[in-house]
C-alpha positions as CSV (number, residue, x, y, z in Angstrom):
1,M,37.3,75.3,-6.8
2,T,38.4,76.5,-2.9
3,R,41.1,74.5,-2.3
4,V,42.3,73.7,1.6
5,A,45.8,73.3,2.8
6,L,45.4,70.1,5.4
7,D,48.2,69.8,8.3
8,L,49.3,66.2,7.7
9,L,51.2,65.1,10.4
10,G,48.5,67.3,13.3
11,G,46.2,65.1,15.3
12,D,46.6,61.9,17.4
13,H,45.9,59.6,14.7
14,A,47.9,61.6,12.1
15,P,49.1,60.8,9.4
16,E,46.9,57.9,8.3
17,S,43.1,59.9,9.8
18,V,43.9,62.9,8.0
19,V,44.9,60.9,4.7
20,D,41.3,59.3,5.4
21,G,39.9,61.9,6.2
22,A,40.8,63.8,3.5
23,L,39.5,60.9,1.1
24,L,35.9,60.9,2.5
25,V,35.4,64.6,0.5
26,T,34.2,64.1,-2.5
27,D,32.9,67.2,-3.9
28,P,34.5,67.8,-6.8
29,E,34.8,71.8,-6.5
30,V,37.0,71.0,-3.2
31,E,40.9,70.9,-4.1
32,L,42.6,69.2,-0.9
33,V,46.4,70.0,-0.6
34,L,48.2,68.1,2.0
35,V,50.8,69.1,3.2
36,G,53.6,67.2,5.1
37,P,56.6,64.3,4.0
38,V,55.8,63.5,0.5
39,E,57.0,59.9,0.4
40,L,54.8,59.3,3.4
41,A,51.6,61.0,2.0
42,E,52.1,58.9,-1.5
43,R,52.8,55.7,0.8
44,L,49.5,56.1,2.3
45,L,47.9,57.1,-1.1
46,A,48.8,54.1,-2.5
47,E,48.2,52.2,-0.4
48,R,44.6,53.4,-0.2
49,G,44.8,52.7,-3.6
50,A,44.0,56.8,-3.8
51,T,48.1,57.9,-5.8
52,G,47.4,61.4,-7.7
53,R,44.2,62.5,-6.3
54,L,45.8,64.7,-3.5
55,R,48.0,67.4,-4.6
56,L,51.2,67.3,-2.4
57,V,53.5,69.8,-0.8
58,A,56.4,69.0,0.8
59,A,56.7,70.0,4.8
60,S,59.4,68.1,6.8
61,Q,58.8,69.4,10.8
62,V,55.7,68.5,13.1
63,V,54.8,71.0,16.4
64,E,54.6,68.5,18.9
65,M,51.9,68.6,21.4
66,D,53.5,69.3,24.3
67,E,56.2,72.4,22.7
68,D,55.8,75.6,23.0
69,P,53.6,76.5,20.4
70,A,55.4,80.1,19.6
71,R,58.6,79.2,19.8
72,A,58.5,75.8,17.7
73,I,56.5,78.0,15.0
74,R,59.4,80.3,15.0
75,A,62.2,77.8,15.3
76,K,60.0,74.9,12.8
77,R,60.6,77.1,9.7
78,D,59.5,73.9,7.5
79,A,56.5,72.8,9.9
80,T,53.4,71.4,8.2
81,V,51.1,74.3,9.7
82,R,53.5,76.9,9.3
83,V,54.1,75.5,5.4
84,A,49.9,75.3,5.4
85,A,49.5,79.3,6.4
86,R,51.9,79.9,3.9
87,L,49.7,78.9,1.1
88,V,47.0,80.6,2.2
89,R,49.0,84.3,2.6
90,D,50.5,82.8,-1.0
91,G,47.1,82.8,-2.5
92,E,47.8,79.0,-3.5
93,A,45.3,77.7,-0.9
94,D,41.6,79.3,0.5
95,A,42.2,77.8,3.8
96,L,43.8,75.8,6.6
97,V,42.4,72.8,8.4
98,S,44.7,71.3,11.5
99,V,43.8,69.0,13.9
100,G,46.9,69.2,15.2
101,S,48.1,71.7,18.4
102,T,45.5,74.5,18.5
103,G,48.4,76.4,20.0
104,A,51.0,76.1,16.8
105,A,48.3,76.6,14.7
106,L,47.1,79.5,16.6
107,A,51.0,81.0,16.6
108,A,50.7,79.9,12.3
109,A,48.1,81.8,11.5
110,V,49.3,85.0,13.3
111,F,52.9,84.9,12.2
112,T,52.0,84.6,8.4
113,L,48.8,85.4,8.0
114,G,48.5,88.6,10.6
115,R,45.4,89.8,12.6
116,L,42.3,91.8,11.6
117,R,41.7,95.6,12.9
118,G,41.1,95.6,16.2
119,V,42.2,92.1,17.0
120,A,44.9,91.7,19.6
121,R,44.3,87.8,20.4
122,P,42.2,85.9,18.2
123,P,39.5,83.5,19.4
124,L,38.4,80.1,18.3
125,A,34.4,79.9,18.1
126,A,33.0,77.4,17.7
127,I,28.8,76.7,16.3
128,V,27.1,74.6,19.2
129,P,23.9,72.9,18.4
130,A,22.2,74.1,21.1
131,A,18.3,72.6,21.7
132,T,16.8,76.1,20.3
133,G,19.2,76.6,17.4
134,P,23.0,77.2,17.2
135,L,25.4,79.3,19.1
136,V,28.4,80.5,18.7
137,F,30.7,79.7,22.0
138,L,33.9,81.4,22.5
139,D,36.8,81.2,22.7
140,V,37.3,77.1,22.8
141,G,41.0,76.9,23.3
142,A,43.1,79.8,21.7
143,T,43.5,81.6,24.4
144,T,43.8,80.4,28.6
145,D,45.3,83.1,30.5
146,A,42.7,85.9,29.1
147,T,41.9,89.3,30.5
148,P,39.1,91.5,30.7
149,E,40.0,93.6,27.5
150,M,40.8,90.1,25.6
151,L,36.9,88.8,26.6
152,A,35.4,92.5,25.4
153,Q,37.3,91.9,22.5
154,F,36.0,88.2,22.2
155,A,32.0,89.7,22.4
156,L,33.2,91.5,19.7
157,A,34.4,89.2,17.4
158,G,31.9,86.7,18.3
159,A,29.3,89.3,17.7
160,A,30.5,89.6,13.9
161,F,30.6,86.1,13.3
162,A,26.6,85.6,14.7
163,S,25.6,88.0,12.7
164,V,27.3,86.5,9.4
165,R,27.2,82.9,9.9
166,L,23.8,82.6,11.7
167,G,22.1,86.1,9.9
168,I,21.3,87.5,13.4
169,P,21.4,91.1,12.8
170,E,22.0,92.3,16.8
171,P,23.0,89.1,18.2
172,R,22.4,89.1,21.6
173,V,25.8,88.2,23.7
174,G,26.3,86.3,27.4
175,L,29.3,85.6,28.9
176,L,29.8,82.5,30.7
177,S,30.0,82.9,34.7
178,I,28.5,80.8,38.2
179,G,25.3,82.7,38.2
180,E,23.3,85.0,36.6
181,E,23.3,87.8,38.9
182,P,25.4,90.9,38.4
183,G,28.6,90.2,40.3
184,K,28.8,86.3,39.9
185,G,32.3,84.9,39.3
186,D,36.0,85.6,39.8
187,D,37.6,89.2,39.4
188,L,37.8,88.3,35.6
189,R,34.4,87.6,35.3
190,K,33.7,90.7,37.1
191,A,35.6,93.3,35.3
192,A,34.8,91.2,32.0
193,Y,30.7,92.0,33.1
194,D,31.8,96.0,33.1
195,A,33.7,96.2,30.1
196,L,31.1,94.0,27.8
197,S,28.6,96.6,29.6
198,A,30.2,99.4,28.0
199,L,30.1,98.0,24.4
200,P,27.7,98.7,21.4
201,L,25.7,94.9,22.0
202,H,22.9,93.6,23.0
203,F,24.6,92.1,26.3
204,V,22.3,90.1,28.2
205,G,24.6,89.6,31.5
206,N,25.6,86.8,32.8
207,V,24.4,83.2,31.4
208,E,25.6,79.7,33.3
209,G,26.6,76.5,31.7
210,R,23.5,74.6,31.2
211,D,22.7,77.7,29.0
212,V,25.0,76.5,26.8
213,P,23.7,73.2,25.1
214,H,19.6,74.7,26.3
215,G,20.6,77.7,24.2
216,G,17.9,81.0,24.7
217,K,19.3,83.1,26.2
218,A,22.4,84.3,23.9
219,D,23.6,83.9,20.5
220,V,27.0,84.3,21.6
221,V,28.5,83.0,24.5
222,V,32.0,84.6,25.6
223,T,34.7,82.2,28.2
224,D,38.4,82.3,28.0
225,G,40.0,79.3,26.2
226,F,40.7,77.6,29.4
227,T,36.9,77.9,30.7
228,G,36.0,77.2,27.5
229,N,37.9,74.1,26.1
230,V,36.7,72.3,29.6
231,L,32.9,72.9,29.0
232,A,33.3,72.1,25.1
233,K,35.0,68.8,25.8
234,G,32.5,68.0,28.7
235,L,29.8,68.4,26.9
236,E,30.4,66.2,24.1
237,G,31.4,63.8,26.5
238,A,28.5,63.8,28.1
239,A,26.7,64.3,24.5
240,T,28.5,60.6,24.0
241,M,27.7,58.8,27.5
242,L,24.1,59.8,27.1
243,T,24.0,58.6,23.5
244,S,25.4,55.0,24.2
245,V,23.3,54.8,27.5
246,L,20.4,55.1,25.2
247,L,21.2,53.3,22.3
248,E,22.4,50.2,24.7
249,A,18.7,50.5,26.6
250,L,17.0,50.6,23.2
251,R,18.4,47.4,22.0
252,S,16.8,45.4,23.9
253,T,13.2,46.7,23.8
254,P,10.6,45.0,21.2
255,A,10.6,48.4,19.0
256,S,14.1,48.5,18.5
257,D,14.6,48.3,15.1
258,A,12.6,51.7,14.4
259,L,13.6,53.4,17.3
260,L,17.9,52.8,17.1
261,P,17.7,54.8,13.7
262,V,15.4,57.6,14.6
263,L,17.5,57.9,18.1
264,S,20.9,58.0,15.8
265,E,19.8,60.6,13.7
266,A,18.5,63.0,16.1
267,T,21.7,62.8,18.7
268,A,24.1,62.7,15.7
269,H,24.3,66.8,15.2
270,M,25.7,66.8,19.1
271,S,28.5,64.4,17.5
272,P,32.1,65.8,17.5
273,E,32.2,64.3,14.0
274,R,29.4,66.9,12.9
275,L,30.5,70.3,14.5
276,G,33.0,70.8,11.7
277,G,35.7,72.2,14.6
278,A,36.0,75.7,15.4
279,V,37.2,78.8,13.5
280,L,40.0,81.0,14.8
281,L,38.8,84.4,14.2
282,G,40.5,87.5,13.7
283,V,43.3,86.3,11.2
284,D,43.5,87.8,7.5
285,G,42.7,84.1,6.4
286,V,40.4,81.1,7.2
287,V,41.7,79.0,9.8
288,V,39.9,75.7,10.8
289,V,41.2,73.8,14.1
290,G,39.8,70.4,15.2
291,H,39.9,68.5,17.8
292,G,42.9,65.8,18.4
293,A,41.6,62.8,18.6
294,S,39.9,63.5,15.5
295,T,38.6,60.4,13.2
296,P,38.5,60.9,9.2
297,A,34.7,62.0,9.5
298,G,36.0,64.4,11.9
299,V,39.0,65.7,9.4
300,A,36.5,65.6,6.7
301,S,34.0,67.8,8.7
302,C,36.3,70.3,9.1
303,V,37.3,70.2,5.6
304,G,33.8,71.3,5.2
305,T,33.6,73.8,7.6
306,A,36.6,76.0,6.0
307,V,34.6,75.5,2.6
308,Q,31.8,76.5,3.9
309,A,33.4,79.7,5.3
310,V,35.6,80.3,1.8
311,R,32.5,80.3,-0.3
312,E,30.9,82.6,2.1
313,G,33.1,85.1,2.1
314,L,33.4,84.8,6.0
315,V,36.9,86.6,6.4
316,P,35.9,89.9,4.5
317,S,32.4,89.5,6.1
318,I,33.9,89.4,9.6
319,A,36.4,91.8,8.9
320,G,33.5,94.5,7.7
321,A,31.4,94.1,10.5
322,L,33.6,94.4,13.4
323,S,35.2,96.9,11.7
324,D,31.9,98.3,12.3
325,L,31.4,97.2,16.1
326,L,34.7,98.7,16.5
327,D,34.0,102.1,15.1
328,R,30.8,102.2,17.3
329,T,32.5,101.7,20.0
330,K,34.8,104.1,19.4
331,A,32.3,106.3,18.9
332,A,30.3,105.7,22.6
333,S,33.2,106.3,24.1
């Protein structure tokens, strides 16, 4: 049985979307634990005819989106995301899922679970469905003010993640910038380029924004959390817009009945509802953070990502791969 602690009060549409998403998970080998006000959870489950279907753990506080995450996590010992992290730490849950404040999830995970060796600032890594195959894109929102040293650490963590999740022994690592040539970009990118070049990785140099959806140049694309979050949401919006335009155009064609299902299935993999959130790399536990605007399907997809990570032994595998890369880096220097 894989046990997933779910932050009941996290997200723009919580708690209803979280409960509805939890009820979409039908795997009999998954136990979901709703963490939040028990009376509220019981009422919502009763309204849906699902009384007793989920385990409930009490938590009375929530970290709001406009609060300082680190300060709020320290002050609110009974915050839902912090209680959920404690369940993972104490072995009462195998993973934490939240679609609330990214900063709060990061702070709760670091404060409660601790970091893996060599990780100063855990990044959020997303698996992006590029045209040539999936790639790892990080950071997508955990650290908005990164340093060159942090981007180098993200590169190591991303390479370890790609080797474990995507099965690529020596993943190609690219640095997101405004041009492919060395020396392109701001001071952060220029210094990070030198830092990544010194690592024992297959560093392919700079890549551009179009290389993320197209793929082919790198298996891991590294950037700071501000730029990564902006690009990730831009890609989501572009994919949604393009799909809507194509579907609307096809509805007026004679062959629409045959083409619409094909197009819907072909573009479904680009939907945030299918992507399953991002994994917080470098903490000693499985933590998945989803989009704040997640629908019930998006919440269920995040749970699926967490379950997969637990069953794959992602954290110990990442720890081993990252430790090996750190040892190689130390030997090379």
